[in-house]
C-alpha positions as CSV (number, residue, x, y, z in Angstrom):
1,X,-64.4,-30.2,17.6
2,X,-63.3,-33.7,18.4
3,X,-60.8,-33.6,15.4
4,X,-59.6,-30.3,16.4
5,X,-59.1,-31.2,20.0
6,X,-57.6,-34.2,19.3
7,X,-55.4,-32.2,16.9
8,X,-54.8,-29.4,19.6
9,X,-53.3,-32.3,22.3
10,X,-51.0,-34.1,19.8
11,X,-49.4,-31.0,19.2
12,X,-48.9,-30.4,22.7
13,X,-47.6,-34.0,23.3
14,X,-45.5,-33.3,20.5
15,X,-44.0,-30.2,21.9
16,X,-43.4,-31.4,25.3
17,X,-41.7,-34.4,23.8
18,X,-39.3,-32.0,21.6
19,X,-38.5,-30.2,24.9
20,X,-38.2,-33.3,26.8
21,X,-35.2,-34.6,23.7
22,X,-33.8,-31.1,24.2
23,X,-33.5,-30.9,27.3
24,X,-32.4,-34.9,28.1
25,X,-29.7,-33.8,25.1
26,X,-28.5,-30.6,26.9
27,X,-27.8,-32.8,29.9
28,X,-26.1,-36.4,28.2
29,X,-24.1,-33.0,26.6
30,X,-22.9,-31.8,29.8
31,X,-24.8,-28.7,29.5
32,X,-27.1,-27.5,32.6
33,X,-25.7,-30.6,35.1
34,X,-23.3,-28.0,37.0
35,X,-25.4,-26.0,39.5
36,X,-23.7,-23.7,42.2
37,X,-27.1,-22.3,43.2
38,X,-26.1,-22.9,47.0
39,X,-23.3,-25.2,48.7
40,X,-24.8,-28.5,48.3
41,X,-25.6,-28.1,44.5
42,X,-22.1,-26.9,43.9
43,X,-20.9,-30.1,46.4
44,X,-23.1,-32.3,44.7
45,X,-22.5,-30.9,41.5
46,X,-18.3,-31.4,42.4
47,X,-18.2,-35.3,43.4
48,X,-21.2,-36.5,40.7
49,X,-18.2,-34.8,37.9
50,X,-15.8,-36.5,39.4
51,X,-16.9,-40.0,39.6
52,X,-17.7,-39.7,36.6
53,X,-14.2,-39.2,35.6
54,X,-12.9,-42.1,38.3
55,X,-15.2,-44.6,36.3
56,X,-14.3,-42.7,32.7
57,X,-10.3,-43.3,33.7
58,X,-11.1,-46.9,34.9
59,X,-13.2,-48.1,31.6
60,X,-11.0,-46.0,29.6
61,X,-14.2,-43.8,28.4
62,X,-13.5,-40.0,27.0
63,X,-16.4,-38.4,27.6
64,X,-16.4,-39.6,31.0
65,X,-13.1,-38.2,32.0
66,X,-13.6,-34.7,30.2
67,X,-15.9,-34.7,33.2
68,X,-13.3,-33.2,35.1
69,X,-14.2,-29.9,33.6
70,X,-17.3,-29.6,35.0
71,X,-15.6,-30.4,38.8
72,X,-13.1,-27.6,37.5
73,X,-16.1,-25.1,37.2
74,X,-17.0,-25.8,40.6
75,X,-13.4,-24.2,42.3
76,X,-12.3,-20.8,41.9
77,X,-9.1,-20.1,39.9
78,X,-9.5,-16.1,40.0
79,X,-6.1,-15.9,41.4
80,X,-4.6,-18.5,39.5
81,X,-2.8,-17.1,36.0
82,X,-4.7,-17.9,33.1
83,X,-2.5,-20.4,31.0
84,X,-2.0,-22.2,34.3
85,X,-5.8,-22.1,35.1
86,X,-7.1,-25.6,33.7
87,X,-3.7,-27.5,35.0
88,X,-4.3,-26.3,38.3
89,X,-8.1,-27.1,38.3
90,X,-7.4,-30.2,37.3
91,X,-4.8,-31.1,40.0
92,X,-6.8,-29.2,42.8
93,X,-9.7,-30.7,42.0
94,X,-8.5,-34.4,42.0
95,X,-6.9,-33.6,45.4
96,X,-10.2,-32.7,46.7
97,X,-11.9,-35.9,45.5
98,X,-9.0,-37.9,46.9
99,X,-8.8,-35.7,50.7
100,X,-13.3,-36.1,50.8
101,X,-13.1,-39.6,50.1
102,X,-10.7,-40.0,53.5
103,X,-12.3,-38.4,55.3
104,X,-15.7,-39.0,55.3
105,X,-19.0,-39.8,54.0
106,X,-21.2,-36.7,52.1
107,X,-24.5,-36.4,53.3
108,X,-25.9,-34.2,51.3
109,X,-29.1,-33.2,53.1
110,X,-27.0,-31.8,56.1
111,X,-25.0,-29.4,53.5
112,X,-27.6,-26.2,53.6
113,X,-29.3,-24.9,50.4
114,X,-29.7,-21.2,52.1
115,X,-28.8,-19.6,55.2
116,X,-30.6,-19.7,58.8
117,X,-31.1,-16.6,59.3
118,X,-33.4,-15.2,56.2
119,X,-32.3,-11.5,56.1
120,X,-28.9,-12.7,55.9
121,X,-26.9,-14.7,53.0
122,X,-24.8,-17.4,53.7
123,X,-21.7,-16.3,52.9
124,X,-19.1,-19.4,53.4
125,X,-19.6,-23.3,54.2
126,X,-17.4,-25.4,55.8
127,X,-16.7,-29.5,55.1
128,X,-17.1,-30.8,58.6
129,X,-13.6,-31.7,60.4
130,X,-12.1,-30.2,57.2
131,X,-10.5,-27.4,55.8
132,X,-12.4,-27.1,52.8
133,X,-14.8,-24.0,52.7
134,X,-17.0,-23.4,49.8
135,X,-17.3,-19.5,49.3
136,X,-20.2,-17.1,47.8
137,X,-18.6,-15.5,45.3
138,X,-19.1,-11.3,45.7
139,X,-18.1,-10.4,42.3
140,X,-17.1,-10.9,39.2
141,X,-18.5,-13.1,36.2
142,X,-19.8,-15.4,38.6
143,X,-20.5,-13.3,41.0
144,X,-23.7,-15.0,43.3
145,X,-22.2,-18.7,42.9
146,X,-21.0,-21.0,45.5
147,X,-17.6,-22.5,45.0
148,X,-14.8,-23.8,46.6
149,X,-12.7,-21.0,47.9
150,X,-9.7,-19.3,46.9
151,X,-7.4,-20.8,50.1
152,X,-9.0,-24.5,49.5
153,X,-7.9,-24.9,45.7
154,X,-4.2,-24.0,46.5
155,X,-4.2,-26.1,49.9
156,X,-5.8,-29.0,48.4
157,X,-1.9,-31.1,48.1
158,X,-1.6,-29.9,51.7
159,X,-5.1,-31.0,52.3
160,X,-4.1,-34.3,50.4
161,X,-0.9,-35.1,51.9
162,X,-2.0,-35.1,55.1
163,X,-5.1,-37.8,55.0
164,X,-2.3,-39.8,52.2
165,X,-2.0,-42.6,54.6
166,X,-6.0,-43.2,55.2
167,X,-7.7,-45.9,53.6
168,X,-10.9,-45.0,51.3
169,X,-13.9,-45.2,53.6
170,X,-16.8,-48.0,52.6
171,X,-19.3,-46.5,50.1
172,X,-17.1,-43.6,49.2
173,X,-16.3,-42.9,45.7
174,X,-12.7,-44.1,45.9
175,X,-10.8,-41.3,45.4
176,X,-9.9,-40.3,42.0
177,X,-7.2,-42.4,41.4
178,X,-4.7,-40.3,41.9
179,X,-0.5,-41.6,41.2
180,X,2.4,-39.3,42.8
181,X,4.4,-38.4,39.8
182,X,7.3,-40.5,39.1
183,X,10.1,-37.2,39.9
184,X,8.5,-36.6,43.4
185,X,9.1,-40.7,44.2
186,X,12.6,-40.8,42.1
187,X,14.9,-37.9,44.3
188,X,16.5,-38.6,47.7
189,X,15.0,-38.3,50.5
190,X,17.4,-34.9,52.2
191,X,16.4,-33.3,49.1
192,X,13.1,-33.3,50.3
193,X,13.3,-30.8,53.1
194,X,11.7,-27.3,52.7
195,X,13.8,-24.4,51.9
196,X,12.5,-21.2,51.5
197,X,9.4,-22.4,50.4
198,X,10.4,-25.4,48.2
199,X,11.7,-28.2,49.1
200,X,15.6,-28.9,47.8
201,X,14.8,-31.0,44.7
202,X,13.2,-28.1,44.0
203,X,15.4,-25.3,43.9
204,X,17.9,-27.1,42.4
205,X,15.6,-28.2,39.6
206,X,14.6,-24.8,38.7
207,X,18.4,-24.2,38.9
208,X,19.4,-27.1,36.5
209,X,16.3,-25.7,33.8
210,X,17.7,-22.5,33.5
211,X,20.9,-23.4,32.8
212,X,19.3,-26.4,30.6
213,X,17.0,-23.3,29.0
214,X,20.5,-21.1,28.2
215,X,22.1,-24.4,26.8
216,X,18.8,-25.5,24.4
217,X,19.0,-21.9,23.4
218,X,22.5,-22.0,22.2
219,X,22.0,-25.7,20.7
220,X,18.2,-23.6,18.5
221,X,20.3,-21.0,17.5
222,X,23.0,-23.3,16.2
223,X,20.4,-25.3,14.1
224,X,18.6,-22.3,13.0
225,X,22.2,-20.8,11.2
226,X,23.4,-24.0,10.0
227,X,19.7,-24.3,8.0
228,X,20.6,-20.8,7.3
229,X,24.3,-21.9,5.6
230,X,22.1,-24.2,3.5
231,X,19.5,-22.2,2.9
232,X,21.7,-19.4,1.1
233,X,22.8,-21.9,-1.7
234,X,19.1,-21.9,-2.9
235,X,18.4,-19.5,-5.8
236,X,15.9,-16.4,-4.1
237,X,17.3,-14.1,-1.0
238,X,13.9,-14.1,1.1
239,X,14.5,-18.1,3.0
240,X,17.9,-16.7,4.1
241,X,15.9,-13.6,5.1
242,X,13.2,-15.3,6.9
243,X,15.3,-17.3,8.7
244,X,17.9,-14.7,9.8
245,X,14.5,-12.4,11.0
246,X,14.2,-15.5,13.3
247,X,17.6,-16.9,14.1
248,X,18.4,-14.2,17.4
249,X,14.5,-14.9,19.2
250,X,14.0,-18.2,18.2
251,X,16.3,-20.1,20.6
252,X,14.5,-17.7,23.4
253,X,11.0,-19.6,22.4
254,X,12.3,-23.0,23.2
255,X,14.2,-21.8,26.2
256,X,10.7,-20.5,27.4
257,X,8.4,-23.3,26.5
258,X,10.7,-25.5,28.2
259,X,11.0,-23.1,30.7
260,X,7.0,-23.5,31.1
261,X,7.5,-27.6,31.1
262,X,9.7,-27.4,33.7
263,X,7.5,-25.7,36.1
264,X,4.6,-28.1,36.0
265,X,7.9,-31.3,36.2
266,X,8.8,-29.4,39.4
267,X,5.7,-29.4,41.2
268,X,6.2,-25.6,42.2
269,X,2.7,-23.9,43.6
270,X,1.5,-20.9,44.9
271,X,3.1,-17.6,44.7
272,X,6.3,-19.4,43.7
273,X,4.5,-21.0,41.0
274,X,2.6,-17.3,40.2
275,X,6.0,-15.8,40.3
276,X,7.8,-17.8,37.8
277,X,4.8,-18.1,35.4
278,X,4.6,-14.5,35.3
279,X,8.1,-14.0,34.7
280,X,8.1,-17.0,31.8
281,X,4.5,-15.4,30.4
282,X,6.6,-11.7,30.0
283,X,9.4,-13.7,28.2
284,X,7.8,-15.7,25.7
285,X,5.3,-12.9,24.6
286,X,7.9,-9.8,24.0
287,X,10.1,-12.5,22.2
288,X,6.8,-13.9,19.8
289,X,6.4,-10.0,19.5
290,X,10.1,-9.8,18.8
291,X,9.6,-12.5,16.2
292,X,6.2,-11.0,14.3
293,X,8.2,-7.5,14.4
294,X,11.5,-9.1,12.6
295,X,8.9,-11.4,9.9
296,X,6.9,-8.3,9.2
297,X,9.8,-6.4,8.5
298,X,10.7,-8.9,5.8
299,X,7.3,-8.8,4.5
300,X,7.4,-4.9,4.1
301,X,11.0,-5.4,2.4
302,X,9.4,-7.8,0.0
303,X,5.9,-6.1,-0.8
304,X,7.8,-3.1,-1.6
305,X,9.8,-5.0,-4.2
306,X,6.5,-6.2,-6.1
307,X,4.9,-2.6,-5.9
308,X,8.3,-1.7,-7.4
309,X,7.3,-3.8,-10.3
310,X,4.4,-2.4,-11.1
311,X,3.1,1.1,-12.6
312,X,1.6,2.9,-10.4
313,X,2.8,4.3,-7.2
314,X,-0.1,4.1,-5.2
315,X,1.1,0.9,-3.9
316,X,4.4,2.2,-3.2
317,X,2.9,4.7,-0.6
318,X,0.8,1.8,0.6
319,X,3.4,-0.5,1.4
320,X,5.1,1.7,4.4
321,X,1.8,2.1,5.8
322,X,1.0,-1.3,5.8
323,X,4.3,-2.1,7.2
324,X,4.2,0.5,10.1
325,X,0.2,-0.5,11.1
326,X,1.3,-3.7,11.5
327,X,4.0,-3.9,13.4
328,X,1.6,-1.3,15.6
329,X,-1.2,-3.6,15.9
330,X,1.7,-6.2,16.6
331,X,3.1,-4.8,19.9
332,X,-0.5,-3.4,21.0
333,X,-1.6,-6.6,20.4
334,X,1.3,-8.9,21.6
335,X,0.6,-5.9,25.3
336,X,-3.0,-7.1,25.1
337,X,-2.5,-11.1,24.8
338,X,0.4,-11.3,27.9
339,X,-2.1,-8.3,30.0
340,X,-4.6,-11.5,29.1
341,X,-2.2,-14.4,29.8
342,X,-1.4,-12.7,33.3
343,X,-5.2,-12.8,33.8
344,X,-6.5,-9.3,33.7
345,X,-9.5,-8.8,32.2
346,X,-8.3,-6.8,29.5
347,X,-12.2,-5.7,28.4
348,X,-12.6,-4.5,31.4
349,X,-9.4,-2.4,31.5
350,X,-10.5,-1.0,27.7
351,X,-14.0,-0.6,29.6
352,X,-12.5,1.0,32.3
353,X,-10.5,3.8,30.1
354,X,-13.9,4.9,28.6
355,X,-14.0,6.6,32.1
356,X,-11.4,9.2,30.3
357,X,-12.7,8.7,27.0
358,X,-13.5,12.4,26.8
359,X,-9.8,13.5,28.4
360,X,-8.2,10.7,25.6
361,X,-10.3,12.1,23.2
362,X,-8.9,15.8,23.8
363,X,-5.6,14.8,24.1
364,X,-6.2,12.5,20.5
365,X,-7.3,14.5,18.5
366,X,-4.9,16.2,16.4
367,X,-3.8,12.3,16.1
368,X,-7.0,11.4,15.2
369,X,-7.0,14.4,12.7
370,X,-4.0,13.7,11.0
371,X,-4.8,9.8,10.8
372,X,-7.8,10.9,8.6
373,X,-6.1,13.5,6.7
374,X,-3.3,10.9,5.8
375,X,-6.6,8.8,4.5
376,X,-7.9,11.6,2.4
377,X,-4.3,12.0,1.2
378,X,-4.0,8.3,0.4
379,X,-8.4,8.6,-1.5
380,X,-7.5,11.6,-3.4
381,X,-4.3,11.0,-4.0
382,X,-3.5,14.9,-4.8
383,X,0.4,13.6,-4.9
384,X,2.7,11.0,-4.4
385,X,5.9,9.7,-3.2
386,X,8.3,11.8,-5.8
387,X,6.7,14.7,-6.6
388,X,7.6,18.0,-6.5
389,X,4.1,20.0,-4.8
390,X,4.4,23.3,-3.9
391,X,2.4,24.0,-0.5
392,X,2.1,27.6,0.7
393,X,5.9,28.7,2.0
394,X,6.7,24.7,1.5
395,X,8.4,23.5,-1.7
396,X,10.2,20.0,-2.3
397,X,10.3,16.1,-3.4
398,X,7.6,14.4,-1.4
399,X,9.6,11.6,0.4
400,X,7.3,9.6,2.8
401,X,3.5,9.6,3.2
402,X,2.8,8.5,7.3
403,X,0.4,7.6,9.6
404,X,0.6,11.6,11.3
405,X,2.7,13.5,8.4
406,X,4.4,13.9,5.2
407,X,7.6,14.5,5.0
408,X,9.2,16.9,1.9
409,X,12.7,17.0,0.8
410,X,13.0,20.4,0.0
411,X,15.5,21.8,-3.0
412,X,18.3,22.7,0.2
413,X,18.5,18.6,1.1
414,X,16.6,19.6,4.3
415,X,13.4,17.6,5.2
416,X,10.1,19.0,6.5
417,X,7.3,17.0,8.3
418,X,3.7,18.8,7.7
419,X,1.0,17.7,9.2
420,X,-1.2,15.5,7.4
421,X,-4.5,17.5,8.7
422,X,-3.0,20.9,7.6
423,X,-2.2,19.0,3.8
424,X,-5.5,18.3,3.8
425,X,-7.0,21.8,3.7
426,X,-3.7,23.0,2.0
427,X,-3.9,24.3,-1.6
428,X,-0.9,22.3,-3.2
429,X,0.1,23.1,-6.3
430,X,1.5,19.4,-7.9
431,X,4.0,20.1,-10.0
432,X,4.7,16.9,-10.3
433,X,1.8,16.1,-12.4
434,X,2.0,18.2,-15.0
435,X,1.7,16.9,-18.6
436,X,3.7,19.8,-19.8
437,X,6.1,22.0,-18.5
438,X,5.9,25.1,-19.9
439,X,9.2,27.5,-20.7
440,X,9.3,31.6,-21.5
441,X,12.0,33.0,-21.5
442,X,13.1,37.1,-23.4
443,X,15.8,37.9,-25.3
444,X,17.5,40.8,-25.8
445,X,19.0,42.4,-29.0
446,X,20.6,45.7,-29.2
447,X,19.4,48.5,-30.7
448,X,21.5,47.9,-33.9
449,X,20.3,44.7,-34.8
450,X,18.3,44.9,-37.9
451,X,15.0,44.0,-38.7
452,X,15.6,42.1,-41.3
453,X,18.1,40.3,-38.8
454,X,15.4,40.1,-35.9
455,X,13.1,37.9,-38.3
456,X,15.5,35.6,-39.8
457,X,17.0,34.7,-35.8
458,X,13.4,34.2,-35.2
459,X,12.6,32.0,-37.8
460,X,15.6,29.8,-36.9
461,X,15.0,29.6,-33.2
462,X,11.5,28.1,-34.0
463,X,13.3,25.7,-36.0
464,X,15.3,25.0,-33.0
465,X,12.1,24.0,-31.2
466,X,11.3,22.2,-33.9
467,X,14.3,19.9,-34.2
468,X,14.2,19.1,-30.2
469,X,12.0,16.1,-29.6
470,X,11.0,16.9,-26.5
471,X,8.8,20.0,-27.5
472,X,5.6,20.4,-27.9
473,X,4.8,21.3,-31.7
474,X,1.5,22.4,-31.2
475,X,1.6,24.9,-29.2
476,X,5.1,27.3,-28.4
477,X,4.9,31.0,-29.7
478,X,8.2,32.7,-30.7
479,X,7.4,36.8,-31.2
480,X,9.4,40.7,-30.9
481,X,7.2,41.1,-28.2
482,X,8.5,44.6,-27.0
483,X,11.1,47.4,-26.8
484,X,12.9,47.3,-23.9
485,X,15.0,50.0,-21.8
486,X,17.9,48.8,-23.2
487,X,17.1,46.0,-25.8
488,X,15.3,44.8,-28.1
489,X,13.4,41.7,-26.4
490,X,12.0,38.6,-28.6
491,X,10.0,36.1,-26.3
492,X,10.8,32.5,-26.3
493,X,7.4,30.6,-25.2
494,X,7.4,26.6,-25.4
495,X,6.6,23.7,-24.0
496,X,8.5,20.7,-22.9
497,X,6.5,16.9,-22.3
498,X,9.6,15.2,-20.2
499,X,8.9,13.3,-16.9
500,X,10.7,15.1,-14.5
501,X,12.6,18.2,-13.5
502,X,15.3,16.8,-14.0
503,X,15.0,16.4,-17.9
504,X,13.5,19.6,-18.0
505,X,16.2,21.3,-16.9
506,X,18.6,19.3,-19.6
507,X,16.2,20.4,-22.5
508,X,15.8,23.8,-21.8
509,X,19.7,23.6,-22.0
510,X,19.2,22.0,-25.1
511,X,17.3,24.7,-26.4
512,X,19.7,27.9,-25.2
513,X,22.8,26.0,-26.4
514,X,21.1,26.1,-30.1
515,X,20.1,29.6,-29.6
516,X,23.3,30.5,-28.7
517,X,25.1,29.0,-32.2
518,X,22.4,30.4,-34.0
519,X,23.3,34.1,-32.8
520,X,27.2,33.3,-33.5
521,X,26.2,32.3,-37.0
522,X,23.5,35.7,-37.8
523,X,26.0,37.6,-35.9
524,X,23.3,38.4,-33.7
525,X,24.5,40.3,-30.5
526,X,22.5,40.0,-27.1
527,X,22.1,43.5,-25.5
528,X,23.0,44.7,-21.4
529,X,22.1,47.3,-19.1
530,X,23.5,50.5,-20.8
531,X,23.2,53.9,-20.9
532,X,24.2,56.6,-23.7
533,X,25.3,59.9,-22.0
534,X,25.5,62.8,-25.2
535,X,27.2,65.4,-24.5
536,X,26.4,68.2,-26.4
537,X,29.6,70.4,-26.4
538,X,33.1,70.7,-24.6
539,X,34.4,73.8,-22.8
540,X,35.6,75.9,-25.1
541,X,33.9,74.4,-28.0
542,X,30.8,75.3,-30.6
543,X,28.3,72.8,-30.0
544,X,26.9,71.1,-33.0
545,X,24.1,72.8,-35.0
546,X,20.9,71.4,-34.7
547,X,20.0,70.5,-38.5
548,X,16.9,72.2,-39.7
549,X,13.6,69.5,-39.9
550,X,12.2,68.9,-43.5
551,X,8.5,69.0,-42.2
552,X,7.1,67.7,-45.9
553,X,10.0,65.2,-46.5
554,X,9.6,63.3,-43.2
555,X,5.8,63.5,-44.0
556,X,6.4,61.8,-46.8
557,X,9.0,58.9,-45.8
558,X,6.1,58.2,-42.5
559,X,3.1,57.7,-45.3
560,X,5.1,54.8,-47.0
561,X,4.9,52.4,-44.4
562,X,1.3,53.1,-44.8
563,X,-1.2,51.1,-46.9
564,X,0.4,50.7,-50.1
565,X,3.3,52.2,-48.6
566,X,6.6,51.9,-50.6
567,X,8.4,51.4,-47.3
568,X,5.8,49.2,-45.6
569,X,6.0,45.7,-44.9
570,X,3.3,44.7,-42.8
571,X,3.7,40.8,-43.2
572,X,7.4,41.2,-42.0
573,X,9.9,40.3,-44.7
574,X,8.9,37.2,-45.1
575,X,11.9,36.1,-43.3
576,X,10.0,34.4,-40.4
577,X,7.1,32.6,-40.7
578,X,4.9,32.3,-37.6
579,X,4.9,28.8,-35.9
580,X,1.0,28.8,-36.3
581,X,1.4,29.5,-39.9
582,X,4.5,26.9,-40.3
583,X,2.9,23.9,-42.9
584,X,4.9,21.3,-41.2
585,X,3.6,22.1,-38.2
586,X,0.7,22.2,-39.3
587,X,0.9,19.0,-40.7
588,X,2.2,17.7,-37.0
């Protein structure tokens, strides 16, 4: 029993020790130190973090210097552009620390923890003798926290300039080791006069930075063109393509970067700073999208070149689709990043779109149907780019398979765009997927052509088909097929093994030309539509008497074509051997 109690007690001590170590470690790492539940917590957290920051700078302790980040967390920076929040927060924190240590010694016990009226929350608290205010955040991610107000953050430098001549109070933290930027101290006195919200030297600096930015743009463009000329000596064209793609926009990237740095050197503040920051962000984002868009075009051309070297045609279809997808993705991503940099919560915007999601879905249902149709076409592969297809009333060569539609170039050289959602539900006759191409033709001979000559003619046609290297030798037919209205019809039925329609036309032509030469050699005449007019007699003349019928003699002739008859040749004259009985074809 005692050993069991001892084991339980030891376990409890071990758990308590682990938890204590975890808490101590978390506090050492700065986790959970910043408290903003009420004004006292916020002010204590801010001052403690800034004192640590100052000590870190004095002792060159990098870990303590990072404590300024904790102080920045006590400031409401919602109105500061996202890209400037960190810099603006550090600057405002230093100014506030310098002001507080010059005007009063904080007595934290007098800073309220709750509202005097328990029924109403404490909305704000102002530091005695100053305009430094802590405000309860009402909405957003930090709702319920007490932070230095937005006005306090923006006016921090103004507060400092009013008390900069005052010494630090005894037993205060001694400020935050603020040093005036060298540029402000170097400008002449006349340029420090205010004008339209800024000092004169700042307006002159803005004008100069704009001019220098365009000079830098031209200089960078010249350097890139010079590099492009050097790259043209290489054995490949792709380095030139890459450099040419970025040559135009890279100058604007350098200029916008220079302009952004100038904003900090010129010490702009307030709405003017926000205006120029937003403007530069828009320029930078647009140029960045421009660069990526042009690089995507080069990548698409390179992938298309690789696809042409492969035997498969699937990659030939995927490359344009991937290229278009990347371009759309780059544009959308660029817009979202620009919006995020402007301080707008993109996730909140996207979530807000869910309110109109039903209307959007109804409006975009055709687009989604076409997108899934294109995916099904790529997966099922009923046709490929370059195939000859027939779809209801549309016939032609597939030119491009896109997100929304497939483009078909008809034999009239027009282009028809068919939505992919319709294609996915259509019966598609892919003429380009044929292994063999069938040819059926009827050759009409004149009625005076002897039977033996017809057999010889068919034998010659069979040999023509055998001699052509593109015909299918195991399946073709040549046969006297029917008695036509004005001709004796010989059917020619064969298959060609050719890759495309053009070769099919040429090889069919070659066979027909050979048949014409054969007919000329055999003196076989082709029939054309005719009508025979039989005249019994002319006016004033007697008609030709009808010969008497010798029924017995005609019957004997008819019986001569029966079994064992002397006139009959039921297997032909032996002048024509059908393809299925030809020994040469049987070997193949």
